[in-house]
N, C-alpha and C positions, 0 to 999 in steps of 0.2 A: 308608297305603301300599298301592298296588295295582299289578298287573302287566298290561301290554298286550302282546299278541303280534301282531307285524306281519311278514308275509312269513316266518313261522316263527321270528322272532327276538323273544325276550321282553325287555321293558324295564320297570323299576319307576319309579313316579312318586309324588309326595307331594301334588300338587295337581291340580285339574281340568285336563284337556287338551282344547282344541278340536281336532277332527279335522284341520282345516286345518293346524294347527301340527305335525302328525305326518308330513306329507308332506315328503319331503326336498327335492324340486325344485319350485319355484313356477312351473310351466309350464302349469298349468291342464289337465293331461291327465286328471285324475280329477274326477268330477262328483258321486258319491255314495259311501257306504261301507256295508258290512255290519258291524254290531257285534253279535257273538254271534247272527248270522243275522237281526238286525233292521235294516231299511233306515233309514239316518240321513243327514240333510243334513250337509255338511261343517262347518257352523257348530255342530253338536252337540258338547257337552262331556262327556267320559268321566271318571268318578271311581271306577270299579270294575273288577275283573278282567274282561278281555275279549279276544276274538280279533277282529282288525280286518282287513277286506279292502277295499281301495279299488277302486272300479269306474270303468273308463274307457268309451269309446264302443263297445267290443265287447260290453258287457253290456246286456241288454234294460232292466234297471231304471234304468241311467244314461241310456239313451236316452228312456225315458218322462219322466224329469225334464227332460232337455234339450229335448224337444219342447214340453212344457208351458211351460217357461221362455221358449222362443222365441216362443210365442204371446203370452205376457206382454209380451215386449220389443216385438213388433209392435203390440200394443194400446197400449202406452205411446208408441210413435212416432206412431201415429195421433192420440192425444190431443194431442201436442205440435204437430203441423203440420196436422192435419185434424180439429180438435175437434168439428166438427158431423157427421162421418160416422158412420153406424150400420152396423156390419159384422158378419159372421157367419163363423165358421170351421166347416169340415167336413172329414172325412178324404176323400181323393180318390185319383185315379189315380197311378200311378208312386210309390206309397208316400209321398205328400206330403199337405200340408194345403192346402185350397182356401179362399181368402178372397173373399167376395162382399160388395161395398159395397151396402147395401140402399137407400140414398137418394142414389145417384149421379146427377148430372145427365147427360143423354144427350149433352151436348156436351163433357163432361169428357174429357181426354186420359189414358187409362189408363196409357200408357207413361210419361208425365211423373209421374203419381202413384206408380208403382212406383219410378221413379228417385229421387224425393224421399223416399219411405218408406225405401228401402234406405240412402240417404245418412244419414237420421236414425238408423236402427238402427245403422249403423256408427259414427256419432258417439257414441251412447250406449255402444257396446261399448268404444270407445277410452277413454272416461271411467272405465270399470271401476267403475261405481256399485254399491254393496252392495244386495242384495235381502234384506230382513230380514222375518222373520215377526212378526206382531203379532196380537192378539185383540181382538174387540169382542163386546159382548153382542148378542143378536138385535135388540133395540130400537135399539141404536146402529147396527147394520148396516142396518136398515131406513131409518133417517134418512139414512145415508150414500148408500144407493142412490137414495132419493127426491131428494136434493139434486143428484145427478149424472145423474139421468134414466135410471138403469139399471133399467128396469121389468122386463126379462126376468129379471134377477137378484133383484129384489124379489119377483117372483111365486113363485120356487122356495124362498125362504128359510123360508116358513111350514111347509114340509114337512121342514125339518131337525130331527131329534130332539134335538140338543144345545142347550144354552142359550147357547153361545158360537159365534162364527164366526171362522174363521182368515182372515187377510188377509196379503198380502205388500206391503211398502212399499219403493219405490225413489225417493228424493228425495221429491217431493210426490205421486207417483203411487201409487195403492192399487188392488189387484185381487186376486182369488182364483181360481186355476185348478184347484182340487180335486186338487192333486198337490204333491209335494215339489219344491223348486226348487234351482237352482244358487246358489252364494253371491253372485255378482255378474254384472253384464252382460258383463264381460270374458270370461266362459266361452263366449259364444254366437257366436263369430266364424264358425263353419262353417255356412253356409246359402246357398241360392240362391232368388231370386225370379224367377218366369217368368210372363209374361202368358198367361192362358188364359181367353178370353172365356166368361162375362161378368165374370170377376174375374182373380185370379192365383193361382198355386201357390207354396207355400213348401216347398222341399225341404230336408231335414235329414239328418244321418248316421243310418244304420241298423245295428243290431247284427249282423243277418244278413249284412250286407255288410262285416263286419269294421271297422265304424266309418266307412265311406266313404258319401258321398252317392251313391245309385244313379244310373246314367245314365238320363236322362229317356226314357221310352217312352210315346208317346201310345197311348191306348186309347179310341178314339172310341165304340165300342159300349158299353163299360163306363161311360164318362163319360155317355153318353146315359141309361143306366139310373139313374145317380145323380141326374141332373137330374129324371128322371121321379119318382124316390122323393122328392125334395125337394118337387116340386109336389104329390105325393099327400098327404104329411103336412101341407102347408100347407092343402090343400083340406079335409081332415077335422079341421083345427085340432089337430094332435098333434105339432108340430115341437119342442116342449120338454116337459120333465117336468111342469111346472106345467099346461100345456094338456092333457096326457094325463091327469093326475090329476083335472082338472076333469071329464073324461068319466067317470072311475071313481067319482067322488063323486055323480054325477047319476043320476036314474031312467032316463036314456037310455043307460046303459052297454051294454045289450043291443044297441041300434042301433049303437053305436060298434063293438062286436065284429063284428057282422054286416056292417058296411060293409067291414071289413078282409077278412072271409071272402069277401064278394062280389067283391072285387078279385081274389082268387085264382081264383074261379070264372070270372071274365071272361077271365083270362089262359089258363086251361085250355081254355075254349071257343074262344079265338082260335087256339091251337095245333091244336085238333081240326079247326076249319074249314080251316086251312091244309093239314094232312095229307090230309084228305078231298078237298079241291079238287085236290090233286096226287097222289092215291092211285095213279095209273098210273106215277108216277115215284118217289115216296118209298117205299122198301122197308125202310130201316134207320133207326131213330131212336136216336141216341146221347145219353146223358145223363151229365153229369159236373159236379162241383162240390166245393168244399172240405168238410172235416169238419163234420157237424152242419148241413148245409144243408137236410135233409129229403128227400133223394133217394129213400128207400124209399117214403114215403107219396106223394110226387109221382109216382113211376113207376106206382104202383097206381092213383092217381086219373086219370092220363093214360090208362091202359089202359081204365078205365071210360068216360072221355070219348070215346075213339075207338070204343068199342062202341056208343055212342048214334048213331054215323054208319053203323052196319052193318058196321064193320070188326071183325076178330077178332085183335087183336095178340097176339103170343107173346113171352114174356120168355126170353132166353137169358143165362145167368150167365157172366160172364168168369172167375169163380172156377174153373170146370171146365176152363179152358184153362191152368192152372198147369202148369209143367213139373215132372217128378219132382224132388224136392229135390236128388238127386245129379247132376242135369243142369244145375243153375243155376251159372253161373260167378261166383266171388267177385269183388269189386271190387279196386281197387288196394291196399286195406288188408287184403286177405285176408278180408273180411267179406261175408256174403250180405245184400244189400239186397232184402227181399221186396217193396218198392214199385217196384222197377225194372221197366220195361216188358219187359226181357229175361227176366223170370221167367215170362212168358206164352209160349205156343206161337203166336207171331204168324203164322207161315206157315200153320199148320193153321186158325187162326181166320179168316184172310183167305179161304182156299180154301173153308171150310165156308160162310161167309156168301155168297160168290159163287155157290156151287152151290145153296144154298137159294133165293136170289133167282131163279136160272134154272130152278127147279122140280124140281131133283134131290133124291133121298133121300140124306141124309148121315148119317154116324156121328158123333154128338156125344159127346165124351169125358165121363167122370164122374171127378171128382177126390175122393180120400179124404183128408180133412184129418187123420185119425188116423194113417194110414200115410205121409202126405205123398207119395203116389204116385197115378198114374192108376189107376182101378179099373174098367176096362171101358168100353163105349160103349153108346149107345142110338140106334136109328134115328129119324130126324126128317125131316119133309117139311112144307112149307107151301104154301099156295095164294096166289093174287093178293090175297085179302082178309086175309092175315096179315102185316101189317107187323111187323118184328122190333124189339123194344126191348132195348137193352143199356144197362147202367148200371155205372159204375165209375170209378176214378181215371184210367184211360187211355182212356176211351170217346171223347174228342174228339181224341185223338192220331191224326194222319193215318197214322202208321206201322201202326196197328192195323187200319185198314180201307183200305189203299192200293189194293187190287184193286177196290174198289167205286167206280163212277163218282160224281162229286160230286152229280149231279142225283138220285141214288138215296138220298142220305143227308140226314138232317135232324138237325142238332146243337143240343142244348139245354144251355146252361150255367145251373146253378141255384145261387143263393146268397142269403142274406138281406141286402138292401141297404137296411136301415132307416136313415134319416137323421134322427136324434133328438139333440137337444142338452140338456145340463143348463141352459145358457143360451147366448147367442149366442157367447160366447168359449170355450165348453167342449163340444166334440162328444163323443158316446159312440161308442167304437170298435166297428165291426162285428165285429172279431175277438173282442172281449170278449163280445159277444152270443153268438157261436157257442160260445165256451168255456163260457159259462153253460148253454147248451143241452146240451152234452156232459156237464157236471158233473151236471146234473139227470137226464139219461137214464142215465148210468152208475150213479148211486145208485139210481134207480128199478128198473132191469131187471137190474143186475149186483151190486147192493149194494156197489158200489165207492166208497170214500171220495173226497172231493174232492181230497185230497192226491195220490192215485194218478193221477187224470185230469190234474191240473196238471203232475205230473212227466212225463207223456207228451207234453204239448202242444208243447214245442219241437221234438220229432221230427216230430210231425204237421205243424207249420208248415213245416219244412224240405221235407217231401214235397210240400206244396201249392205252394210256390214253384218246386219243380223239375219237377213233373209235371202240375199242373193249371192254374195261372195263365198259363203260356206259350201255352195253347191257347184261352183264353176268347174272344179276339178273332175266332176262326174260327167261333164259334157262329152259328147262324141265328136263335136266339131266346135271350134272357136272361130267365129266370124269377126274379123277385124273391120269394123264399120267406119274407121277413120279414113280421111283423105289427106294426103300430104299437103294439098293446096288449099284446104278449107279455111285456114285462118286468114289467108289473103282475101277470101270472099267475105268471111264473117266480120272482118274488122269494121267496115263501114256501117254494117247493121248494128254492131254492138256499141261503138264509141259514143254515138249520140245519146243513147239511153243511159249509158254509164256516166256520162258527163253531166247528166241532169241531177245526179245525186249531190246534194250540197255538202260542203266540207265539214259541217257540224253534225252530219248524219252518222249514226253508228255503223252504217253500211258503206261509208266513204272509203274505209280502209281496204275492204275487199275490192271495191270498184277501182281504186287507185292502183292496187296490185295488178289487176287485169290490164288496165290502161298502160302500165309501165312496159309490158312486152308487146302489146298489140300495136303500139305506135311504130314499131320497127318494120311491120309488114307492108309490102307494096300491095296495092289493090289489084284484084282480078275481077273483072266485070261479071255480074250475074249471068249475062247472056252466054258466057262460056260454059255454064253449068247445065248439063242435059236435064230435060224435064222429068226424067225418071230417076234422077240421081237421088241417093239417100239424103244428100245435103238439102234437097228441096223441101224435105219435111220441116226444116227449120227456117229457111229464108223465104219459103212460099214458091208458088209457080209449079208445083208438082202435077203431073198428069194424073196422079192418083187421088188428088184432093176431091172431096165431095163437092 
C-alpha cells in the first residue's frame, strides 16, 4: 500500500497507478507530471509514496515536451505524405520552430505543401494515436537508421555513451527527439504553420505566454542573422554534433577553433570600419543583448578595434545612473523591479550624453552599490575622437537616448546565434547555450552552484523578453557572439557542477536536460581557446580579466 498526494489531497492505493489514470478529467489539459520533483511522462506508473503535480501549458517543462512531440508529429506527417523529403528543424523568430526542406524542387508549391502537411497532422491528431517509448541496442539503432536513410542520426549515435537508444513509436513510425513526449497525438492540437521562405514556421504554445501561441512578430534582421549562422556552420561543416566532433577528433582542431575566432575578428573589423567611416556622425555606440551573450568582452574588444583606427572610445557605465533606492517607484504589486528602465535617471543620462557630444564638460554621477545611493559626481569631457560606448540591458531602448539624433547613434545587438543540431530533427536551443555559459561563469568566478543559476534563470528570461528582445530589430548591427566549437569546450566545465544537483532537487530536471545533449560532445582542450576569445569570459583565462 502506498500514498499519493495530488493537489494537497492524499489517497492510498494497493497497485501501480499510471499517472494518466489519476487525472480526473480526460480533456488533455496536462502534458507532464512532477513525481517527487522528478519529471515523468503521463504513461509513467507509480507504486510508491509520492507527491504528484500535473503540468499544463503554463509550465516550461510541459512546453518542452509539447514542442518536441510536435516536431515528432510533423516528421511523422512528412513521412506519410512526402516520404522523399529531407528536412531540418531549427529554432527561429517569434519563438517558433523553422522547417527547411533541404531537397525541395524549385517548382514545388510551398503553400500546397504546408496545407497538405497540416491536414495530415490534424488527421493524426484526430486519431489520437498512442506515442509509446521503446528501446533498442545501439547496433539495432544503427541498422534502423541505415535502413531508413537517417544518416544524420546514424552519425551521432556513435557518440552516445549508453548501450541502448530510446525511441518513440506511433503506429509504424519510429523516431527519437531527445526529450520526453506526450502520451498520444491527440494532445497536440494547438499549433500554427506559417509560410516563411525558404521554408515554414511552426508556432506552438509558450509557457511565458500563459500557454498561448504568441502573436506572430516578424523579425527580418534577426531572421537574416539566423540564416547567416546556418550558412556559416554549413561552410565550416559544423551544423551537427557529429560533424563538430569530427573536427575535435582531428589534428586540424586548432584550425577549426581559429576559423571561428577569425569570424569574430571579421565582424569586429566590419564594425570598426563602419564607425570610422562615419566618425563625424557616430558619437554614441550602444550595446545590448541577453544574459551571457559576452557583452563585457565584446565591448572591450570593440574599444581596442576602434583604437586601431585612431579613435579613443570612452566607456560610460549605465550603473552610475541608477536612482537612489528610495526614489524608485514600486510596481503595481508593491515590488521594486530593479530591471525596470525607470530605475535609471533617464533625463540626466539623456542630457549628459547630449552635452558630451556637443563638447561640454558634464558632471557624471557615481553610484554606490553599498549604500544604494548616488555618491557624488566626476567631471567629464570628450573630444571628437572619443566615441562613447554604453552597454546594458536598456542600451538599445530609444527612451534612454531620445535626445540623441539617430545618425549619431550606432546600436549593436549581441547574442550567440549558433545554429547547431543533434540531428536534422533535433535543434539545440540557443537559450540552453546561454544558460550553460552562465552556469560555467557563475561557478568559475562566484563559486555558485548550478542549482542557484538555474533557479534565477526564469527571472532572467522574463527580463529579456520585457526589456531586450523588443528592441533588437532597431539595431544597426547584430553581432553573433556564438562559437560553433564552444560546447566542446564548455562540456567539461558544465558537467561536474550539473551532476552535483541531486535527483530530488527541483532543478534536476533542467540539469538533466542539459546533460542529455552535452554528453554527445567530444572535448576540445581550453588551451586551444585564444586568451582574447569571447569564450574566455565564461571559462576564465581572458587577457582582459582584472
